[in-house]
Each structure stands twice: as structure tokens, then as C-alpha cells.
N, C-alpha and C positions, 0 to 999 in steps of 0.2 A: 157271350161270356157267362160262365157258371154263376148263378145267383141273381142275374138280371132277367127280367121278363122280356121276351122277344114278341113284340106286338104283331109282327108280320108273320109269326109262325102259326099256321092254321093246320087243322087235320089234313093230311095228304101232302103237305109241303115237306121239303127236305128239312130234317132236324138241324138245329143250330150246331155249329162246331163247338167242341168243348175246349175253347181257348181260355187261357188264364193270364191275368196281369201279375207281373212280378211283385208289384206293390201290395197285392193281396195274399202273398205267401209270407212265410215267417222271415223276419228281418235278418236272421243269421245267414240266410242264403246269399245275401249280398255283401257279406263280410269281406273286406279287401284281402284278408289273410287267406281265405278260402280260394279267392280268385288267383292269388299269387301261387298257391300250392298247385292249383290246376294248371297254371302256365308252366310251372316247373316240370310237371309230369308230361305235358305236351312237348316241351323242349327235349326231354330225355328220349321220347319216341322219334322226334323229328331229326335229332342229331345223335344217332346211336354211337358214333365214333368219338364223341366228346368225352374227355376225362371228367368224371363227376366227383367234385368235392361237395356235392349237395346232399347226398343221401347218407343218413346216419345208420345205415344197415350194418348188421354183423358181418364179419369175415366169413366167406362161404366155402373156402377150400377144405375145411374139415368136415363138411356135411357128407353123410353117407346114408343112402336110403335104407340099407340093411339095419342101421342103428335104430330106426323107427320101429321096425318089426321086433328087434331085440328088446327095446324099452317096453313095448306093449306086452310081450311074453313075460318079461320080468314082473310087470305089474300084475298080470293075471295070476302068476305063480304066488305072488304076495297075497292076493285075495283068497286063494285056496289054502295056503300053508299058514299064513299069519292070521287071517280073519275068518277062516273056517268056512268059506263059501263052497258050495257044491259046484261042479262044472256047469250045471244049468244056471245057477245064480251068477256065475262069472259071465256067462254069455249075456244074461239079462243086464248086468251092470254095464257092460261095454256097448250093447246095442240099443238099449231102451233109454227113454228119458230118465234123468237122474235127479238126485237131491238138488234143490235150487241153489243152496249154498255151496255145492260141490262135494266131491267125495275124496279129494286128496288133501283136505284141510289139515289132517293130522300129520301128513308128510311135510307139508309146508311149514307147519309149526316146528317140526324137528330141524328142518333146514335153517329156519330163522335162528333157532337156538345155537346151532353149530357155527354158522357163518356170520351172524350179526349180533350174537349175545342178546337176542330179544326173546323174552319169555312171553309167549302168546298162547292163550287158551284157544285150542282148535275151533271151539264153537264161536269165537269172535272173528273168524276168518270167513270171508265170502270169496269163492273162486269165480273169477269173472272172465268175460270174453275180451281179453286184453286188458291192459291197465286203463285204456280209454273208457271202458264201461265202468270201471271202478270210480273214475273221476265223476262221471255222469251220475251214478247212483248217490254218491256222497253229496254232490251239489243239489241234486233233486230233493234229497231229504232235508238239507239245511235251509233251502230257500222256502220259507214259510209264507212270506208276503213281500210286497214291494219295498219294504224298508231294508231287506237283507242284502248285503254286499259281500263280495269276496275280495280279499287282498291278495296280491301276487307280486313276487319279486320280479322286477323288470330289469332287463328284457325277459320275457316269459315264453314258455313253451306254448305254441299255438293250440295244442290239444286242450289245454285247460281253458283258454279263452273261448274256444269253440264250444266246449261243454257248457260253460257258463252262459253263453249266448242261447244255447238250446233250452235252458231252463229259465231264461229271462232274468239272470242274476248279473247285475253290473259288476265290473272288475275295476278295482282301484290299484294302480301301480305303486309299488314301493321300490325305492332305489336299492340296487344291489351294493353300491359303494365298493370299497376295496376289500371288504371281508364277506362278500356273498349276500349280506343283507345289512342295510343301514338302519340300525335300531332306533336312532333318533328320528329318522324319516318315518319309520314304521309307527312310532308313538304319535308323531304329528298327524299322520294319515288317519289313525284311529280317532284321535281327538277331533279332527275336522269332520270326519264322517258322523260322529255322534252329535256334534254341534249342529249338523244339517239334518238331524232326525233319522239318520241311517243306523243300521245295526251290523257292524262288522262281525261275520260269523267265523271266518277262518282265514289263515294265511297259507297260500300254496307256495312251496319252494322245493328246489332240488338241491340239497345241501352238498352233494358230492359231484363235481365236474358237470355243472349245470348245462342243460341244453336251453339256450344256445351259447351262453357266455363262457362256459368252461370253468366258472368260479366255484370255489368251495368255501365252506364256513370253517374258520379256525375253531379249536376246541372251546376257547373262552367264549366266543360268540354263540356257540350252541347252548352253553349253560345260561348265558344272559338272555337268549331268546326264550328258553323255557320259563325263566323267571318272569319275563314280560308277559308271556302267554297266560301264566297263572294269575298274575296281577290284573290283567285286563280281561280275563274270562274269554280267552280266544283259543280256538282249536288251531293246530298246525297240521297241514296236509303235507306230509313228507313223501316225496316221490323219489325212489332210489333205483333207477335203471342202470346206473353207471358205477355204483360204489365199489364193485369188485375190481374195477380196471384202473387202479392207481399206478403211477410210474414207479412207486416204491412198494416194498412189502409192508410198510407201515400204513395202517388205515385208522382213520378217526372213527369214533363211535357214532352210530346213527342217533338221531334225535330220539327215536322210539326206545332204543336201549337205555337212554338216560332218563326217560320219562317215568316219573313216579306218581304223577297226578292224572294220568289218562288224558293228557292234553294233545297227544299226537295220534292222528289217523295215518296209518302207514300204507302207502300205495306201492305195490310190487308188480313186477313183470318178469316172465321167463323168456321174453323176446331176445334179449341179449345174452343171457346165460344158458339158454337151451336152444330154441329156434323160434323165430317170429311167426312162422307159418302155422304153429299150433294155436296162436291167438289165445294164450292162457295168461291171465294176470290174477291179482288178488288184492284184497283190502283187509287190513287188520283194524277193526272198529270195535274196540273193547270198552267204549264209553257206555255208561249205564243210562238207560232211558227210564224216566219215571212218568207216571200218569197224572201227576199233580196232586195226588191224594196220598203221598208217602208210600206208594206201592211201586216197587221196581218192576219195570216191564221188559227186562232182559237187556241184551246188548244192542248198541246201534246197528251192529251187523244184522240182527234180526229184522230191523226196519228196512235196511238196504235189500235184504232178501225179498221182502214184500214187493218192492219196486221191481227188482230183477224178474220176479215171477210174471210180471206184466210186460216185460221188455224183451228178454231173450229166453225166458222160461228156465233154462239151465245152460251151463257151459258144456260144450260137446264132450261126451264121455270118452271118445277115442283120443281126443287131444289131451284130456286130463290123464289118461292112461299112459300116453307117451311121455309126458312130463313126469308123472309119478314114477315110471320105470327108471328114468334118468336120475331122479332123486335117490331112489333105492340103490342103484348101481354105484352112485358116487359116495355112498355112506353119508348122504345128506349134506355134503359140502360141494356146492357148485363152485366155490372158490378153487378147490383142488381140481375139480373136473374141468375147469377152464384154464388150466395152466398153459396150454399151447396157445389158446386165444389171447390170454393176457400178455404173453411174450410178443405176439404179433402187434397188439395194440400199443404196447410200449415202444416197440421198434418203429411203428408207423408214426406215432406222435413225435418221437425224437427226430425222426428223419424229416418230417414236415417242418418242425421248428428250425432244425439245422439248415434245411433248404431255403427257408425264408431268410435266414440270416445271411446266407451266401448271396442271394439274389437282391436283397434290399439292405444295403449297408446304411449306417447312420448318415443322416442327411438326405436320404432318398425321398423323404416325405411319407414313407410307408411304415407303419408300426403294427404290433400285434401283442396279444397277451400270451402268457406262458402258463397254461394249466398244469396242475399236478397229476393229471390223468384224464381218462375219458376219451371222447371222440372228437372234440370240437376246439377250434381256434378262431378267434375274431380278429379280422384284419381291418385296419383303418387306413383309408386311402385319401389322397388330396383332391377328390372330386365327388360329386353327388352320385350315389348308386340308386338305381331304380330297376323296375322290371324290363323296361325298354333296353337298358344297358346290358342286362343279363342276356336278353335275346341276341343282341349284337355280339356279345362275347361268345355265345354258343355258336353262332353262325360264322363269325370271322376268325375266331381263335380256337374253337373246339374245346372249351372248358366250361364247366358249370359250377355254380356256387349258389348261396342263398342270400338275398339282400336282408340285412339286419332289421330294416324298418318294419318288416312283417312281425317281428317279435316285440315291438313296442306299440305305441298308440298311433303310429303313422306319422308322428312328428319328430321322432328321435331316430338315431342310428342311420341317418341318411348318407353318411360317408363310410359305412362299415359293411362288411360281408362276412358270412360264416363259412368256414372251411371244415369239412369232415374228412377224416383219413381212415375211417374204420374198415371200409370194404375194399381198400386198394392194396397193391403191393408197392414196394419201393420204386420199381420202374415206372409204374403209373404215377406215383407222386412226383417223381422228377419230371416226367413228360408234362404233367399237368401244371407244375410250377413254372416250367419254361414258357408254356402257353399263357399262363396267368401273368407272368412278368411282361411278356410282349403286349398283352391286353392293357395292363396298367400303364406302360410306357406310351402306348397309342392313345389311351384315354387322357393321360396327363397332358399330352401335346394338344389334344382337341380342346380341353377345357382351360388351358393355360392362358 
């Protein structure tokens, strides 16, 4: 084993095998959530004919390879005509390493102004390799020592808990309640953490159609949350991948658009509104950083850029160009550019909810929430749900979903499962619900 002395190893003998003990690797690698996601990926490959309510992927039928070429050409034309780059400079921009903070930051700022009413200084934006990198950068910067903890609305996206584990930052769950975040529980959690000598640095939440719960924060709750954050000197990490996809044309304001005290770090992604294969996300981090001597040290974004320079160096220029071209072609409104996709997501969510109502009437022992948009519905069933049951469901009934306990601390959500309808058509949804209904009837009989 690496690190141990092999007393039997002598010159001329076979070298020892470089085996490792799992206990000597980082603790995040044994996280049950990671193991659950690995199982899900394995089941997808083992049962390719299964209808998958598991993946929160975008709808694929509008993708066209020619669009990528056009987006890049549009962006290159922008570099020449609007920014005055020579043809040689354009080639260098696309093919070479680029600015660590990214070079479509000004286009992202214009998109945020049009679609979200967010006024963001382009210099406060870091373009990242997906939103997952943005989460890691922020948590790495905030985790100064062992006292620092992250708060997160529970059930919580596994990506944030995974990023927190990687930087050795404990996560304290806060109840979502009926309004997306239970403010009384948030206050109590802050108070308990401080009484224990801990330092709550930020609260992570998805205010619009959260993954996995589908919950959204009412307008009044958003204002009260900002007031609490100011009073308690707490940052809010607002993740907004689903905000464009409401069931209605009315949208609530983002926390960042309401933020007048720089309490909100805004996490964004183009995975759902452009294409996930580009792996382009961003973070708006306009909090000022001081050196302790009354000297301003620039934006938090500048500090995040330092970490990024040692992690991914920069976000791939070709991917940025593709996203930048789409922003330019849409007049900076991805809400308008996603009109067809929004119609599909609305149709699918309504079809899923109607299909559940037809198959599980009152008294069936099965219930679910009714999100106002997004991709996800949480189903509550009258038996315990675990990974073994998921595997049996895939094998015997040909349908996949995600056990909700992966989004908690492992002790909650044990009779719930998450359904996603974003990547399906209505025929797939009906076929999947028929199979799911048979599985639930079978499981109910087994555990009755």
C-alpha cells in the first residue's frame, strides 16, 4: 500500500503493487448520494428500454447540429464588427486559452437585464464550466476554517452537497416547509449553529421550481428572506436553472433582482436554456472584498477567478462562443428563444399531473405535489423506497425514478420518489405511468 514501508522489498525483487485503501481517500468518495447516482447511471445502461422519469435533462427534439455552427459564426462576427477584432484575433480568441473569468460576461449581463431584471456589472461575473464549478468556487472561497458551515433548503440538490463535501464544509439542512423555505427553521438553525461555535456563511436554495421538490418561494417569502439575510449577515446562494419554465406567463422576481444589499450570489447555467453539452455556467458575485485595512480588494468574483485559475484555468472558448452566439441571436432573451421548449415543458408537466390523478384517485394511498413549473414532481407512496426497490422496478416494470432520500440526510424522504418529465413526450409519460402504477400496486401488495 502506498505510504507503508514494505520490509520484504529488496533490490531486484518485484516492486509492491500500488493498491490503495478507500479509508485513505477523501471522505466524499463514499458519500451515499454519489453511490446512488452511480447506480442510477448503471440502471440506465442495463435497462435501455425502461422509461426514465429519473433524468432532469432538457428536451432534445429541437437540437440541430447546424445551430452550433451558426451560433459560433454569429459570435465571431460579433468579435469583428462590434469589438473590432482582426480575423487573426478572432482565431486566437476561439482557439487559445482565454480570460479566466470568461469573455462572454458582457453578453450574460445583458441577458440578465432582459430576462431577469438583474443589473450586473460584467466584471462581477465569472463564466464557469457548468454551474457545478460555480458552486465549488463559491464554497471553496467561503470555507475559511472548520467553523464554517453551509445552510441548504432540504430536500437539497445533490450537486451542492457534493461540492460542500469536496471542500470539507458541513451542510445543515433547513426545512422547505410549504413556502419553499421555513424562515422560522432557518432562524433556529442559524441560532443553534452559532451557539455551537459554528459560523453559518450562506444559505443555498433554488427559489423557482426547486430540484428535487418542485417548490417555489412566494413573493412575500422572498422579501422576508432577504431581510433575514441582512439581519443575520448571511449570504444567499440563489441557483436558478428552471426559472424560465413556469406553467404560466407570470414570473416571480429573482432574489438577485430584489437584492439591494449585495446579499445574493447568483448561480446560473445555460444547460436548460441553451444546451447542456456546452457545459457553460456562471456566477454573479458582486460582493466587495476588503483587506481588513479599509482597502477595497475588488469583487468576490475576482477571488473566485483566482481559484478557477488553479482548477480549470478557463472555460472552453468554443463553448462560450456557441452560447454567446445564441445570446446574440435571441436579442439576449433566452425566455423568448425557448418559447417552443417552454410549451413542451408545460405540456409535459400538465400531462404528468393529469396522468397521476387518473391513475391514483383519492384513497389510493398515493399523493404528490403540484409545482407551478419546472421539471419535477415528488410522489409519496405507502411503502419504503430505496435503491434496491428502484433496481427491481427497472428490472420488473421497465421504469426509472429517483429515491428522494438521496436529497435529504439519509433519514427522510424514505417513502417518496422524484419524477422528471422534461425529456419525454406524452406517449412516453403515459407508458411510464402505466408501468409505475403497476409497480406501486405490486409493491403495495408486497409490503401490506
